[in-house]
C-alpha positions, 0 to 999 in steps of 0.5 A: 284768292279767286282768278277773277271777280265778277261784281253784279251789284245793282243788277236784278234777276236774271242778270247776275246768273247770266253774267256768271254763266258767261264768265264761267264759259270764258274761263278754263277748268280749275280757275275760280270765280268770285261773284258778288251780288246784291240780288237776293234771288242770286242766293237761290239761283246761282247754287241751283244752276251750279248743281246742274253743271260740273262747276263747284260752289266752293263757298257762299256768304252773305253780309250787309246785303251782299252775296258772295259766291266762290265758284271753281270752273268745272270741265 
């Protein structure tokens, strides 16, 4: 169960990624954030961003046009 859920449905690139960054910055290490997006670009942008950080992409899924990401906040 995530500590927080960020629903960016209806927002277009780059807003889902920017809001994800801001939300992660406000969390403490080890907490988990679920991000929900309807922007197909998020499927590429969010994992690419996470590879450059200490955050961990725990899981990702897509269903009916909704992209879900579970992210564990790094150090």
